[in-house]
C-alpha positions in Angstrom: 51.3 10.8 -23.8 53.4 11.6 -26.9 54.4 8.0 -27.3 50.7 6.8 -27.0 49.6 9.4 -29.6 52.2 8.3 -32.1 51.2 4.6 -31.6 47.5 5.5 -32.2 48.4 7.5 -35.3 50.4 4.6 -36.7 47.6 2.2 -36.0 45.1 4.5 -37.7 47.4 4.7 -40.8 47.8 0.9 -40.9 44.0 0.3 -40.6 43.2 3.0 -43.2 43.6 0.9 -46.4 41.9 -2.1 -44.8 38.8 -0.1 -43.9 38.8 1.5 -47.3 38.7 -2.0 -48.8 35.7 -2.8 -46.6 33.9 0.4 -47.7 34.7 -0.3 -51.3 33.3 -3.8 -50.8 30.1 -2.5 -49.3 29.7 0.0 -52.2 30.2 -2.8 -54.7 27.7 -5.0 -53.0 25.1 -2.2 -52.9 25.3 -1.8 -56.7 25.2 -5.6 -57.2 28.8 -6.1 -58.1 29.3 -9.1 -55.9 32.6 -10.2 -57.6 34.2 -6.9 -56.6 32.7 -7.1 -53.2 34.1 -10.5 -52.7 37.6 -9.4 -53.7 37.6 -6.3 -51.5 36.2 -8.2 -48.5 38.6 -11.1 -48.9 41.6 -8.7 -48.9 40.5 -6.9 -45.8 39.4 -10.1 -44.1 42.8 -11.7 -44.6 44.2 -8.5 -43.0 42.1 -9.3 -39.9 39.2 -6.8 -40.3 36.3 -8.3 -38.4 33.6 -6.6 -40.5 35.2 -7.9 -43.7 35.4 -11.4 -42.2 31.7 -11.3 -41.4 30.7 -9.9 -44.8 32.8 -12.5 -46.6 31.1 -15.2 -44.6 27.8 -13.7 -45.7 28.7 -13.8 -49.4 29.7 -17.5 -49.1 26.6 -18.4 -47.2 24.3 -16.7 -49.8 26.3 -17.5 -52.9 26.8 -13.9 -53.9 29.8 -13.4 -56.3 30.9 -17.0 -55.5 29.5 -20.5 -55.4 27.5 -21.0 -52.2 29.9 -22.7 -49.7 28.6 -23.1 -46.1 31.9 -24.5 -44.9 33.8 -21.4 -45.9 31.0 -19.3 -44.5 31.4 -21.0 -41.2 35.2 -20.5 -41.3 34.9 -16.7 -41.8 32.0 -16.3 -39.4 34.1 -18.1 -36.8 37.0 -15.7 -37.2 34.7 -12.7 -36.7 32.7 -14.4 -34.0 35.8 -15.1 -31.9 36.5 -11.4 -32.0 33.1 -10.7 -30.6 31.1 -9.9 -33.8 27.5 -10.4 -32.7 26.1 -11.0 -36.2 28.7 -13.6 -36.9 28.1 -15.4 -33.5 24.4 -15.6 -34.5 25.1 -16.9 -38.0 27.6 -19.4 -36.7 24.9 -20.6 -34.3 22.5 -20.9 -37.2 24.9 -23.0 -39.2 25.4 -25.4 -36.3 21.7 -25.5 -35.6 21.0 -26.6 -39.2 24.2 -28.6 -39.9 25.2 -26.3 -42.8 29.0 -26.4 -43.5 29.5 -28.0 -40.1 28.2 -31.1 -38.3 24.8 -30.4 -36.7 25.6 -29.7 -33.0 22.9 -28.2 -30.8 25.2 -27.6 -27.9 27.6 -25.6 -30.2 24.7 -23.7 -31.6 23.6 -22.8 -28.1 27.1 -21.7 -27.3 27.2 -19.2 -30.1 23.6 -18.1 -29.7 24.3 -17.4 -26.1 27.3 -15.1 -27.0 25.1 -13.1 -29.3 22.2 -13.2 -26.9 24.3 -11.8 -24.1 25.1 -8.8 -26.4 21.3 -8.2 -26.8 20.5 -9.8 -30.1 16.8 -10.7 -30.0 16.9 -13.4 -32.6 19.7 -15.2 -30.7 17.8 -14.8 -27.5 14.8 -16.4 -29.1 16.8 -19.3 -30.6 18.6 -20.0 -27.4 15.3 -20.1 -25.5 13.9 -22.4 -28.1 16.8 -24.9 -27.6 16.0 -24.9 -23.8 12.2 -25.1 -24.5 12.6 -28.1 -26.8 15.5 -29.7 -24.9 17.9 -29.9 -27.9 21.5 -30.1 -26.9 20.7 -29.5 -23.2 18.1 -30.6 -20.6 14.6 -29.1 -21.1 14.3 -26.2 -18.8 11.2 -24.0 -19.2 12.3 -21.4 -16.6 15.5 -20.7 -18.5 13.7 -20.8 -21.8 11.2 -18.2 -20.5 14.1 -16.0 -19.4 15.5 -15.7 -22.9 12.1 -15.5 -24.6 11.2 -12.6 -22.4 14.4 -10.8 -23.3 13.6 -11.1 -27.0 9.9 -10.4 -26.4 10.8 -7.1 -24.7 12.5 -6.1 -28.0 9.3 -6.8 -29.9 10.3 -10.1 -31.3 6.8 -11.4 -32.3 7.6 -15.1 -32.2 9.1 -14.7 -28.7 6.0 -12.8 -27.6 3.8 -15.5 -28.9 5.6 -18.3 -27.1 5.8 -16.3 -23.9 2.0 -16.1 -24.2 1.8 -19.8 -24.6 4.0 -20.4 -21.5 1.9 -18.2 -19.3 -1.3 -19.7 -20.6 -0.1 -23.3 -20.0 2.0 -22.7 -16.9 5.3 -23.7 -18.4 8.2 -22.4 -16.2 5.8 -19.9 -14.6 2.4 -20.0 -12.8 -0.6 -20.0 -15.1 -1.7 -16.5 -15.8 -4.4 -16.1 -18.5 -4.3 -12.3 -18.3 -0.6 -12.1 -18.8 -0.8 -14.7 -21.6 -3.4 -12.7 -23.4 -1.3 -9.5 -23.1 1.6 -11.2 -24.8 -0.6 -12.9 -27.4 -2.0 -9.4 -28.2 1.4 -7.9 -28.6 2.5 -10.7 -30.9 -0.8 -10.7 -32.9 -0.6 -7.0 -33.4 2.8 -7.5 -35.0 1.3 -10.1 -37.4 2.1 -13.4 -35.7 -0.4 -15.9 -37.1 -0.1 -18.3 -34.2 -0.9 -15.6 -31.7 -3.8 -14.3 -33.8 -5.4 -17.8 -34.1 -4.8 -18.5 -30.4 -6.5 -15.3 -29.4 -9.4 -16.2 -31.7 -9.7 -19.6 -30.1 -9.4 -18.3 -26.5 -12.3 -15.8 -27.1 -14.4 -18.4 -29.1 -14.2 -20.9 -26.3 -14.1 -18.4 -23.4 -10.9 -19.9 -21.9 -9.9 -17.6 -19.0 -12.0 -14.7 -20.5 -15.7 -14.2 -21.2 -16.7 -15.8 -24.5 -16.7 -13.1 -27.2 -17.4 -14.1 -30.8 -16.8 -10.6 -32.1 -13.3 -10.5 -30.8 -12.7 -14.1 -32.0 -13.9 -13.0 -35.5 -11.5 -10.0 -35.5 -8.4 -12.1 -34.8 -9.4 -14.9 -37.2 -9.8 -12.2 -39.9 -6.3 -11.1 -39.2 -5.0 -14.6 -39.6 -7.1 -15.2 -42.7 -5.6 -12.1 -44.3 -2.2 -13.8 -44.0 -3.5 -16.7 -46.1 -4.3 -19.2 -43.4 -6.9 -21.6 -44.7 -7.9 -22.9 -41.2 -8.6 -19.3 -40.2 -10.9 -18.8 -43.2 -12.8 -22.0 -42.3 -13.2 -20.8 -38.7 -14.6 -17.5 -40.0 -17.3 -19.4 -41.7 -18.1 -21.3 -38.5 -18.2 -18.0 -36.6 -20.5 -16.4 -39.2 -23.1 -19.2 -38.7 -23.0 -18.8 -34.9 -23.2 -15.0 -34.7 -26.3 -12.8 -34.6 -26.7 -10.1 -37.3 -25.8 -7.5 -34.7 -22.7 -9.3 -33.7 -21.8 -9.9 -37.3 -22.1 -6.2 -38.2 -19.9 -5.2 -35.3 -17.3 -7.9 -36.1 -17.1 -6.8 -39.7 -16.7 -3.2 -38.7 -13.8 -4.1 -36.4 -12.3 -6.4 -39.0 -12.0 -3.5 -41.4 -9.5 -1.9 -39.0 -7.1 -4.8 -39.5 -7.7 -4.8 -43.3 -6.7 -1.2 -43.5 -3.5 -1.6 -41.5 
């Protein structure tokens, strides 16, 4: 036990200055002194500190304190990602997805998104699902895509919730289920997802799988219109022409709830 305690103490002493450099870099970044942050992160990153490696990659990716350099960003993210850094795994996947600093490679993007997704990162789960859904870098597989979308959706990722709604509505990778689709569209729409808001409005306007309800359609089109969607504004005008004065009064009253949010 004594030998193990001495080893731990020695390790703590050796890591002390390195972690101090990371903390100094974070403090410098917070006050906008990116040049100092770069210097501190670079010193600690070269000493093997995974957080510093990730932060250094972030500076290179965003051109903070240094010229933007995606290639160097990828190099530092890789060092941290290979040590299990979830954020670096996701960012490296992003660079491969978009061909930034590396050759575009969907299979490699999926590999790194998967590593971060398995650690519970919602954005990585969503991106991985999207690669299965669209069949980029792998065969199209709606069932597997839905599995990853659901993981992200359960963490309140609005885009994932919206696409889960679409898959239930269209029967992609799962049996058609309008009720379940609407439940997911509502969750996404309530979080501000325009696609879900407009889809809900269309569903209630046409009465697809639900009784036709122009008031509810107006409510969700209002939500999308408030986000600046021109098509939603045009649809509001169409709805206004079709609704009775009583329906219009009720719809405007409900719409105020969204406006006040």
